[in-house]
KEGU-708236 format. One record per atom (N, C-alpha, C): residue number from 1; residue in one letter; atom name; x negated, y negated, z negated. Coordinates in Angstrom, 2 decimals. Layout:
N
rokol:NUM	zaza:A	doke:CA	xx:X	yy:Y	zz:Z
...
END
This chain:
94
rokol:1	zaza:M	doke:N	xx:-5.36	yy:21.27	zz:0.90
rokol:1	zaza:M	doke:CA	xx:-5.13	yy:20.30	zz:1.95
rokol:1	zaza:M	doke:C	xx:-4.50	yy:19.02	zz:1.39
rokol:2	zaza:L	doke:N	xx:-3.49	yy:19.18	zz:0.54
rokol:2	zaza:L	doke:CA	xx:-2.83	yy:18.01	zz:-0.03
rokol:2	zaza:L	doke:C	xx:-3.79	yy:17.20	zz:-0.89
rokol:3	zaza:F	doke:N	xx:-4.60	yy:17.92	zz:-1.67
rokol:3	zaza:F	doke:CA	xx:-5.57	yy:17.23	zz:-2.52
rokol:3	zaza:F	doke:C	xx:-6.59	yy:16.47	zz:-1.68
rokol:4	zaza:N	doke:N	xx:-7.00	yy:17.05	zz:-0.57
rokol:4	zaza:N	doke:CA	xx:-7.94	yy:16.35	zz:0.33
rokol:4	zaza:N	doke:C	xx:-7.32	yy:15.09	zz:0.91
rokol:5	zaza:L	doke:N	xx:-6.03	yy:15.14	zz:1.25
rokol:5	zaza:L	doke:CA	xx:-5.36	yy:13.95	zz:1.77
rokol:5	zaza:L	doke:C	xx:-5.25	yy:12.87	zz:0.70
rokol:6	zaza:I	doke:N	xx:-5.00	yy:13.28	zz:-0.53
rokol:6	zaza:I	doke:CA	xx:-4.96	yy:12.30	zz:-1.63
rokol:6	zaza:I	doke:C	xx:-6.33	yy:11.66	zz:-1.80
rokol:7	zaza:L	doke:N	xx:-7.38	yy:12.47	zz:-1.72
rokol:7	zaza:L	doke:CA	xx:-8.74	yy:11.91	zz:-1.83
rokol:7	zaza:L	doke:C	xx:-9.05	yy:10.95	zz:-0.69
rokol:8	zaza:V	doke:N	xx:-8.56	yy:11.25	zz:0.51
rokol:8	zaza:V	doke:CA	xx:-8.74	yy:10.35	zz:1.66
rokol:8	zaza:V	doke:C	xx:-8.06	yy:9.02	zz:1.39
rokol:9	zaza:G	doke:N	xx:-6.84	yy:9.06	zz:0.88
rokol:9	zaza:G	doke:CA	xx:-6.11	yy:7.83	zz:0.58
rokol:9	zaza:G	doke:C	xx:-6.78	yy:7.00	zz:-0.49
rokol:10	zaza:V	doke:N	xx:-7.23	yy:7.66	zz:-1.56
rokol:10	zaza:V	doke:CA	xx:-7.91	yy:6.94	zz:-2.64
rokol:10	zaza:V	doke:C	xx:-9.22	yy:6.34	zz:-2.15
rokol:11	zaza:A	doke:N	xx:-9.98	yy:7.12	zz:-1.37
rokol:11	zaza:A	doke:CA	xx:-11.25	yy:6.61	zz:-0.84
rokol:11	zaza:A	doke:C	xx:-11.02	yy:5.43	zz:0.09
rokol:12	zaza:F	doke:N	xx:-9.96	yy:5.47	zz:0.89
rokol:12	zaza:F	doke:CA	xx:-9.66	yy:4.36	zz:1.79
rokol:12	zaza:F	doke:C	xx:-9.34	yy:3.09	zz:1.00
rokol:13	zaza:V	doke:N	xx:-8.53	yy:3.23	zz:-0.03
rokol:13	zaza:V	doke:CA	xx:-8.16	yy:2.05	zz:-0.83
rokol:13	zaza:V	doke:C	xx:-9.40	yy:1.48	zz:-1.52
rokol:14	zaza:E	doke:N	xx:-10.22	yy:2.35	zz:-2.08
rokol:14	zaza:E	doke:CA	xx:-11.42	yy:1.87	zz:-2.77
rokol:14	zaza:E	doke:C	xx:-12.44	yy:1.27	zz:-1.82
rokol:15	zaza:A	doke:N	xx:-12.54	yy:1.81	zz:-0.61
rokol:15	zaza:A	doke:CA	xx:-13.50	yy:1.29	zz:0.37
rokol:15	zaza:A	doke:C	xx:-13.02	yy:-0.01	zz:1.00
rokol:16	zaza:N	doke:N	xx:-11.72	yy:-0.22	zz:1.03
rokol:16	zaza:N	doke:CA	xx:-11.15	yy:-1.41	zz:1.66
rokol:16	zaza:N	doke:C	xx:-10.42	yy:-2.26	zz:0.63
rokol:17	zaza:L	doke:N	xx:-11.07	yy:-2.53	zz:-0.45
rokol:17	zaza:L	doke:CA	xx:-10.47	yy:-3.30	zz:-1.54
rokol:17	zaza:L	doke:C	xx:-10.03	yy:-4.70	zz:-1.11
rokol:18	zaza:P	doke:N	xx:-10.77	yy:-5.41	zz:-0.24
rokol:18	zaza:P	doke:CA	xx:-10.26	yy:-6.72	zz:0.20
rokol:18	zaza:P	doke:C	xx:-8.92	yy:-6.63	zz:0.93
rokol:19	zaza:I	doke:N	xx:-8.71	yy:-5.56	zz:1.69
rokol:19	zaza:I	doke:CA	xx:-7.43	yy:-5.38	zz:2.37
rokol:19	zaza:I	doke:C	xx:-6.33	yy:-5.16	zz:1.33
rokol:20	zaza:A	doke:N	xx:-6.63	yy:-4.35	zz:0.32
rokol:20	zaza:A	doke:CA	xx:-5.65	yy:-4.08	zz:-0.73
rokol:20	zaza:A	doke:C	xx:-5.29	yy:-5.36	zz:-1.49
rokol:21	zaza:V	doke:N	xx:-6.29	yy:-6.17	zz:-1.78
rokol:21	zaza:V	doke:CA	xx:-6.04	yy:-7.43	zz:-2.49
rokol:21	zaza:V	doke:C	xx:-5.22	yy:-8.38	zz:-1.61
rokol:22	zaza:L	doke:N	xx:-5.56	yy:-8.44	zz:-0.33
rokol:22	zaza:L	doke:CA	xx:-4.79	yy:-9.28	zz:0.60
rokol:22	zaza:L	doke:C	xx:-3.34	yy:-8.81	zz:0.69
rokol:23	zaza:L	doke:N	xx:-3.14	yy:-7.52	zz:0.69
rokol:23	zaza:L	doke:CA	xx:-1.79	yy:-6.96	zz:0.75
rokol:23	zaza:L	doke:C	xx:-0.99	yy:-7.28	zz:-0.50
rokol:24	zaza:V	doke:N	xx:-1.61	yy:-7.15	zz:-1.66
rokol:24	zaza:V	doke:CA	xx:-0.93	yy:-7.49	zz:-2.91
rokol:24	zaza:V	doke:C	xx:-0.59	yy:-8.97	zz:-2.96
rokol:25	zaza:A	doke:N	xx:-1.53	yy:-9.81	zz:-2.52
rokol:25	zaza:A	doke:CA	xx:-1.27	yy:-11.25	zz:-2.50
rokol:25	zaza:A	doke:C	xx:-0.16	yy:-11.60	zz:-1.51
rokol:26	zaza:T	doke:N	xx:-0.15	yy:-10.96	zz:-0.37
rokol:26	zaza:T	doke:CA	xx:0.91	yy:-11.20	zz:0.62
rokol:26	zaza:T	doke:C	xx:2.27	yy:-10.80	zz:0.07
rokol:27	zaza:M	doke:N	xx:2.33	yy:-9.66	zz:-0.59
rokol:27	zaza:M	doke:CA	xx:3.60	yy:-9.22	zz:-1.16
rokol:27	zaza:M	doke:C	xx:4.04	yy:-10.13	zz:-2.30
rokol:28	zaza:S	doke:N	xx:3.10	yy:-10.63	zz:-3.07
rokol:28	zaza:S	doke:CA	xx:3.44	yy:-11.56	zz:-4.14
rokol:28	zaza:S	doke:C	xx:4.01	yy:-12.85	zz:-3.55
rokol:29	zaza:Y	doke:N	xx:3.42	yy:-13.31	zz:-2.46
rokol:29	zaza:Y	doke:CA	xx:3.92	yy:-14.51	zz:-1.80
rokol:29	zaza:Y	doke:C	xx:5.32	yy:-14.28	zz:-1.22
rokol:30	zaza:I	doke:N	xx:5.51	yy:-13.14	zz:-0.58
rokol:30	zaza:I	doke:CA	xx:6.82	yy:-12.82	zz:-0.01
rokol:30	zaza:I	doke:C	xx:7.88	yy:-12.74	zz:-1.11
rokol:31	zaza:K	doke:N	xx:7.52	yy:-12.12	zz:-2.22
rokol:31	zaza:K	doke:CA	xx:8.46	yy:-12.01	zz:-3.33
rokol:31	zaza:K	doke:C	xx:8.84	yy:-13.38	zz:-3.87
rokol:32	zaza:K	doke:N	xx:7.85	yy:-14.24	zz:-4.03
rokol:32	zaza:K	doke:CA	xx:8.09	yy:-15.59	zz:-4.55
rokol:32	zaza:K	doke:C	xx:8.89	yy:-16.42	zz:-3.56
rokol:33	zaza:A	doke:N	xx:8.58	yy:-16.30	zz:-2.27
rokol:33	zaza:A	doke:CA	xx:9.23	yy:-17.12	zz:-1.26
rokol:33	zaza:A	doke:C	xx:10.68	yy:-16.69	zz:-1.01
rokol:34	zaza:T	doke:N	xx:10.99	yy:-15.44	zz:-1.26
rokol:34	zaza:T	doke:CA	xx:12.34	yy:-14.96	zz:-0.95
rokol:34	zaza:T	doke:C	xx:13.22	yy:-14.83	zz:-2.18
rokol:35	zaza:E	doke:N	xx:12.75	yy:-15.24	zz:-3.33
rokol:35	zaza:E	doke:CA	xx:13.58	yy:-15.07	zz:-4.53
rokol:35	zaza:E	doke:C	xx:14.76	yy:-16.03	zz:-4.57
rokol:36	zaza:V	doke:N	xx:14.74	yy:-17.06	zz:-3.74
rokol:36	zaza:V	doke:CA	xx:15.85	yy:-18.01	zz:-3.71
rokol:36	zaza:V	doke:C	xx:17.04	yy:-17.50	zz:-2.90
rokol:37	zaza:F	doke:N	xx:16.80	yy:-16.47	zz:-2.10
rokol:37	zaza:F	doke:CA	xx:17.88	yy:-15.93	zz:-1.27
rokol:37	zaza:F	doke:C	xx:18.70	yy:-14.93	zz:-2.07
rokol:38	zaza:G	doke:N	xx:20.00	yy:-15.08	zz:-2.04
rokol:38	zaza:G	doke:CA	xx:20.87	yy:-14.19	zz:-2.78
rokol:38	zaza:G	doke:C	xx:21.02	yy:-12.82	zz:-2.15
rokol:39	zaza:W	doke:N	xx:20.73	yy:-12.70	zz:-0.87
rokol:39	zaza:W	doke:CA	xx:20.90	yy:-11.43	zz:-0.19
rokol:39	zaza:W	doke:C	xx:19.70	yy:-10.50	zz:-0.34
rokol:40	zaza:R	doke:N	xx:18.59	yy:-10.99	zz:-0.89
rokol:40	zaza:R	doke:CA	xx:17.39	yy:-10.16	zz:-1.02
rokol:40	zaza:R	doke:C	xx:17.60	yy:-9.12	zz:-2.12
rokol:41	zaza:K	doke:N	xx:17.33	yy:-7.88	zz:-1.81
rokol:41	zaza:K	doke:CA	xx:17.43	yy:-6.77	zz:-2.75
rokol:41	zaza:K	doke:C	xx:16.03	yy:-6.22	zz:-3.03
rokol:42	zaza:P	doke:N	xx:15.82	yy:-5.57	zz:-4.18
rokol:42	zaza:P	doke:CA	xx:14.49	yy:-5.01	zz:-4.49
rokol:42	zaza:P	doke:C	xx:14.02	yy:-3.97	zz:-3.47
rokol:43	zaza:W	doke:N	xx:14.93	yy:-3.21	zz:-2.91
rokol:43	zaza:W	doke:CA	xx:14.50	yy:-2.20	zz:-1.95
rokol:43	zaza:W	doke:C	xx:13.93	yy:-2.83	zz:-0.69
rokol:44	zaza:M	doke:N	xx:14.37	yy:-4.05	zz:-0.39
rokol:44	zaza:M	doke:CA	xx:13.84	yy:-4.74	zz:0.79
rokol:44	zaza:M	doke:C	xx:12.36	yy:-5.08	zz:0.61
rokol:45	zaza:L	doke:N	xx:11.98	yy:-5.45	zz:-0.60
rokol:45	zaza:L	doke:CA	xx:10.57	yy:-5.73	zz:-0.87
rokol:45	zaza:L	doke:C	xx:9.74	yy:-4.46	zz:-0.79
rokol:46	zaza:T	doke:N	xx:10.30	yy:-3.34	zz:-1.23
rokol:46	zaza:T	doke:CA	xx:9.59	yy:-2.07	zz:-1.14
rokol:46	zaza:T	doke:C	xx:9.37	yy:-1.67	zz:0.31
rokol:47	zaza:V	doke:N	xx:10.39	yy:-1.82	zz:1.12
rokol:47	zaza:V	doke:CA	xx:10.26	yy:-1.51	zz:2.55
rokol:47	zaza:V	doke:C	xx:9.23	yy:-2.42	zz:3.20
rokol:48	zaza:A	doke:N	xx:9.27	yy:-3.71	zz:2.87
rokol:48	zaza:A	doke:CA	xx:8.29	yy:-4.65	zz:3.43
rokol:48	zaza:A	doke:C	xx:6.87	yy:-4.29	zz:2.99
rokol:49	zaza:A	doke:N	xx:6.71	yy:-3.87	zz:1.75
rokol:49	zaza:A	doke:CA	xx:5.39	yy:-3.48	zz:1.25
rokol:49	zaza:A	doke:C	xx:4.83	yy:-2.29	zz:2.02
rokol:50	zaza:F	doke:N	xx:5.66	yy:-1.29	zz:2.25
rokol:50	zaza:F	doke:CA	xx:5.18	yy:-0.12	zz:2.98
rokol:50	zaza:F	doke:C	xx:4.95	yy:-0.44	zz:4.46
rokol:51	zaza:L	doke:N	xx:5.79	yy:-1.27	zz:5.06
rokol:51	zaza:L	doke:CA	xx:5.55	yy:-1.66	zz:6.45
rokol:51	zaza:L	doke:C	xx:4.24	yy:-2.42	zz:6.59
rokol:52	zaza:L	doke:N	xx:3.98	yy:-3.34	zz:5.68
rokol:52	zaza:L	doke:CA	xx:2.70	yy:-4.06	zz:5.71
rokol:52	zaza:L	doke:C	xx:1.54	yy:-3.12	zz:5.42
rokol:53	zaza:G	doke:N	xx:1.74	yy:-2.15	zz:4.53
rokol:53	zaza:G	doke:CA	xx:0.70	yy:-1.16	zz:4.24
rokol:53	zaza:G	doke:C	xx:0.32	yy:-0.38	zz:5.48
rokol:54	zaza:F	doke:N	xx:1.33	yy:0.05	zz:6.24
rokol:54	zaza:F	doke:CA	xx:1.03	yy:0.77	zz:7.49
rokol:54	zaza:F	doke:C	xx:0.41	yy:-0.16	zz:8.53
rokol:55	zaza:L	doke:N	xx:0.84	yy:-1.40	zz:8.56
rokol:55	zaza:L	doke:CA	xx:0.27	yy:-2.35	zz:9.50
rokol:55	zaza:L	doke:C	xx:-1.21	yy:-2.62	zz:9.19
rokol:56	zaza:F	doke:N	xx:-1.53	yy:-2.77	zz:7.91
rokol:56	zaza:F	doke:CA	xx:-2.91	yy:-3.02	zz:7.52
rokol:56	zaza:F	doke:C	xx:-3.78	yy:-1.77	zz:7.62
rokol:57	zaza:A	doke:N	xx:-3.18	yy:-0.59	zz:7.74
rokol:57	zaza:A	doke:CA	xx:-3.96	yy:0.65	zz:7.82
rokol:57	zaza:A	doke:C	xx:-4.38	yy:1.01	zz:9.24
rokol:58	zaza:I	doke:N	xx:-3.95	yy:0.23	zz:10.22
rokol:58	zaza:I	doke:CA	xx:-4.32	yy:0.53	zz:11.61
rokol:58	zaza:I	doke:C	xx:-5.81	yy:0.24	zz:11.77
rokol:59	zaza:P	doke:N	xx:-6.59	yy:1.24	zz:12.19
rokol:59	zaza:P	doke:CA	xx:-8.03	yy:1.01	zz:12.36
rokol:59	zaza:P	doke:C	xx:-8.33	yy:0.18	zz:13.60
rokol:60	zaza:E	doke:N	xx:-9.55	yy:-0.33	zz:13.68
rokol:60	zaza:E	doke:CA	xx:-9.95	yy:-1.19	zz:14.80
rokol:60	zaza:E	doke:C	xx:-9.86	yy:-0.49	zz:16.14
rokol:61	zaza:G	doke:N	xx:-10.24	yy:0.75	zz:16.19
rokol:61	zaza:G	doke:CA	xx:-10.26	yy:1.48	zz:17.45
rokol:61	zaza:G	doke:C	xx:-8.93	yy:2.09	zz:17.83
rokol:62	zaza:G	doke:N	xx:-7.92	yy:1.83	zz:17.06
rokol:62	zaza:G	doke:CA	xx:-6.61	yy:2.43	zz:17.33
rokol:62	zaza:G	doke:C	xx:-6.40	yy:3.68	zz:16.48
rokol:63	zaza:I	doke:N	xx:-5.22	yy:4.20	zz:16.56
rokol:63	zaza:I	doke:CA	xx:-4.86	yy:5.36	zz:15.75
rokol:63	zaza:I	doke:C	xx:-5.30	yy:6.62	zz:16.49
rokol:64	zaza:V	doke:N	xx:-6.26	yy:7.34	zz:15.90
rokol:64	zaza:V	doke:CA	xx:-6.75	yy:8.57	zz:16.49
rokol:64	zaza:V	doke:C	xx:-6.18	yy:9.77	zz:15.72
rokol:65	zaza:D	doke:N	xx:-6.31	yy:9.72	zz:14.41
rokol:65	zaza:D	doke:CA	xx:-5.82	yy:10.80	zz:13.55
rokol:65	zaza:D	doke:C	xx:-4.54	yy:10.31	zz:12.86
rokol:66	zaza:Y	doke:N	xx:-3.42	yy:10.80	zz:13.32
rokol:66	zaza:Y	doke:CA	xx:-2.13	yy:10.30	zz:12.80
rokol:66	zaza:Y	doke:C	xx:-1.90	yy:10.67	zz:11.35
rokol:67	zaza:L	doke:N	xx:-2.41	yy:11.81	zz:10.91
rokol:67	zaza:L	doke:CA	xx:-2.22	yy:12.21	zz:9.52
rokol:67	zaza:L	doke:C	xx:-2.99	yy:11.30	zz:8.58
rokol:68	zaza:N	doke:N	xx:-4.23	yy:10.99	zz:8.91
rokol:68	zaza:N	doke:CA	xx:-5.00	yy:10.07	zz:8.08
rokol:68	zaza:N	doke:C	xx:-4.39	yy:8.67	zz:8.10
rokol:69	zaza:F	doke:N	xx:-3.88	yy:8.25	zz:9.24
rokol:69	zaza:F	doke:CA	xx:-3.20	yy:6.95	zz:9.32
rokol:69	zaza:F	doke:C	xx:-1.99	yy:6.93	zz:8.39
rokol:70	zaza:A	doke:N	xx:-1.21	yy:8.01	zz:8.41
rokol:70	zaza:A	doke:CA	xx:-0.02	yy:8.08	zz:7.56
rokol:70	zaza:A	doke:C	xx:-0.40	yy:8.05	zz:6.08
rokol:71	zaza:V	doke:N	xx:-1.45	yy:8.77	zz:5.72
rokol:71	zaza:V	doke:CA	xx:-1.88	yy:8.81	zz:4.32
rokol:71	zaza:V	doke:C	xx:-2.42	yy:7.45	zz:3.87
rokol:72	zaza:T	doke:N	xx:-3.25	yy:6.83	zz:4.69
rokol:72	zaza:T	doke:CA	xx:-3.81	yy:5.53	zz:4.30
rokol:72	zaza:T	doke:C	xx:-2.73	yy:4.45	zz:4.25
rokol:73	zaza:G	doke:N	xx:-1.80	yy:4.49	zz:5.19
rokol:73	zaza:G	doke:CA	xx:-0.68	yy:3.54	zz:5.15
rokol:73	zaza:G	doke:C	xx:0.19	yy:3.75	zz:3.94
rokol:74	zaza:L	doke:N	xx:0.42	yy:5.01	zz:3.59
rokol:74	zaza:L	doke:CA	xx:1.22	yy:5.32	zz:2.40
rokol:74	zaza:L	doke:C	xx:0.53	yy:4.83	zz:1.13
rokol:75	zaza:F	doke:N	xx:-0.77	yy:5.04	zz:1.04
rokol:75	zaza:F	doke:CA	xx:-1.50	yy:4.58	zz:-0.14
rokol:75	zaza:F	doke:C	xx:-1.56	yy:3.06	zz:-0.21
rokol:76	zaza:L	doke:N	xx:-1.69	yy:2.38	zz:0.91
rokol:76	zaza:L	doke:CA	xx:-1.65	yy:0.92	zz:0.88
rokol:76	zaza:L	doke:C	xx:-0.26	yy:0.44	zz:0.47
rokol:77	zaza:G	doke:N	xx:0.77	yy:1.16	zz:0.89
rokol:77	zaza:G	doke:CA	xx:2.12	yy:0.83	zz:0.43
rokol:77	zaza:G	doke:C	xx:2.26	yy:1.02	zz:-1.07
rokol:78	zaza:F	doke:N	xx:1.64	yy:2.08	zz:-1.60
rokol:78	zaza:F	doke:CA	xx:1.63	yy:2.28	zz:-3.05
rokol:78	zaza:F	doke:C	xx:0.92	yy:1.14	zz:-3.76
rokol:79	zaza:V	doke:N	xx:-0.18	yy:0.68	zz:-3.18
rokol:79	zaza:V	doke:CA	xx:-0.90	yy:-0.46	zz:-3.77
rokol:79	zaza:V	doke:C	xx:-0.02	yy:-1.69	zz:-3.78
rokol:80	zaza:A	doke:N	xx:0.65	yy:-1.94	zz:-2.67
rokol:80	zaza:A	doke:CA	xx:1.46	yy:-3.14	zz:-2.54
rokol:80	zaza:A	doke:C	xx:2.64	yy:-3.15	zz:-3.49
rokol:81	zaza:T	doke:N	xx:3.19	yy:-1.98	zz:-3.80
rokol:81	zaza:T	doke:CA	xx:4.32	yy:-1.92	zz:-4.71
rokol:81	zaza:T	doke:C	xx:3.91	yy:-1.80	zz:-6.16
rokol:82	zaza:G	doke:N	xx:2.63	yy:-1.60	zz:-6.41
rokol:82	zaza:G	doke:CA	xx:2.16	yy:-1.49	zz:-7.80
rokol:82	zaza:G	doke:C	xx:2.15	yy:-0.08	zz:-8.32
rokol:83	zaza:V	doke:N	xx:2.58	yy:0.88	zz:-7.55
rokol:83	zaza:V	doke:CA	xx:2.61	yy:2.27	zz:-8.00
rokol:83	zaza:V	doke:C	xx:1.20	yy:2.80	zz:-8.21
rokol:84	zaza:Y	doke:N	xx:0.27	yy:2.42	zz:-7.33
rokol:84	zaza:Y	doke:CA	xx:-1.11	yy:2.91	zz:-7.41
rokol:84	zaza:Y	doke:C	xx:-1.74	yy:2.50	zz:-8.74
rokol:85	zaza:D	doke:N	xx:-1.57	yy:1.24	zz:-9.14
rokol:85	zaza:D	doke:CA	xx:-2.15	yy:0.76	zz:-10.40
rokol:85	zaza:D	doke:C	xx:-1.49	yy:1.43	zz:-11.60
rokol:86	zaza:A	doke:N	xx:-0.19	yy:1.66	zz:-11.51
rokol:86	zaza:A	doke:CA	xx:0.52	yy:2.30	zz:-12.62
rokol:86	zaza:A	doke:C	xx:0.04	yy:3.74	zz:-12.81
rokol:87	zaza:V	doke:N	xx:-0.12	yy:4.47	zz:-11.73
rokol:87	zaza:V	doke:CA	xx:-0.59	yy:5.85	zz:-11.82
rokol:87	zaza:V	doke:C	xx:-2.04	yy:5.88	zz:-12.27
rokol:88	zaza:K	doke:N	xx:-2.84	yy:4.96	zz:-11.74
rokol:88	zaza:K	doke:CA	xx:-4.26	yy:4.91	zz:-12.12
rokol:88	zaza:K	doke:C	xx:-4.42	yy:4.64	zz:-13.61
rokol:89	zaza:S	doke:N	xx:-3.64	yy:3.73	zz:-14.16
rokol:89	zaza:S	doke:CA	xx:-3.74	yy:3.45	zz:-15.58
rokol:89	zaza:S	doke:C	xx:-3.16	yy:4.58	zz:-16.42
rokol:90	zaza:A	doke:N	xx:-2.13	yy:5.25	zz:-15.92
rokol:90	zaza:A	doke:CA	xx:-1.55	yy:6.36	zz:-16.66
rokol:90	zaza:A	doke:C	xx:-2.49	yy:7.55	zz:-16.72
rokol:91	zaza:V	doke:N	xx:-3.20	yy:7.80	zz:-15.62
rokol:91	zaza:V	doke:CA	xx:-4.16	yy:8.91	zz:-15.58
rokol:91	zaza:V	doke:C	xx:-5.37	yy:8.60	zz:-16.45
rokol:92	zaza:G	doke:N	xx:-5.75	yy:7.33	zz:-16.52
rokol:92	zaza:G	doke:CA	xx:-6.91	yy:6.93	zz:-17.31
rokol:92	zaza:G	doke:C	xx:-6.69	yy:6.97	zz:-18.81
rokol:93	zaza:R	doke:N	xx:-5.43	yy:6.97	zz:-19.25
rokol:93	zaza:R	doke:CA	xx:-5.14	yy:7.01	zz:-20.68
rokol:93	zaza:R	doke:C	xx:-5.34	yy:8.40	zz:-21.22
rokol:94	zaza:K	doke:N	xx:-5.76	yy:8.44	zz:-22.48
rokol:94	zaza:K	doke:CA	xx:-5.96	yy:9.76	zz:-23.13
rokol:94	zaza:K	doke:C	xx:-5.22	yy:9.80	zz:-24.41
END
């Protein structure tokens, strides 16, 4: 079951690559725009990345399957924080 959920998340990210790129660009802009503030902490960017990931994972017809929504939002959050690319490159190395 867990492996199937991981495959759902990976398939969603690969099928919706423009959304993932938009999310990464948005997070890059937020990071750049807020670096002048002294109160900004790194964990705040991580929270913002996952919140935007869940926001971008909402399907057009609304949320029907909450588990798939949670998995796709989580994977988009991983993309936004760079974890997805780090794991992908680590797995690809031999």
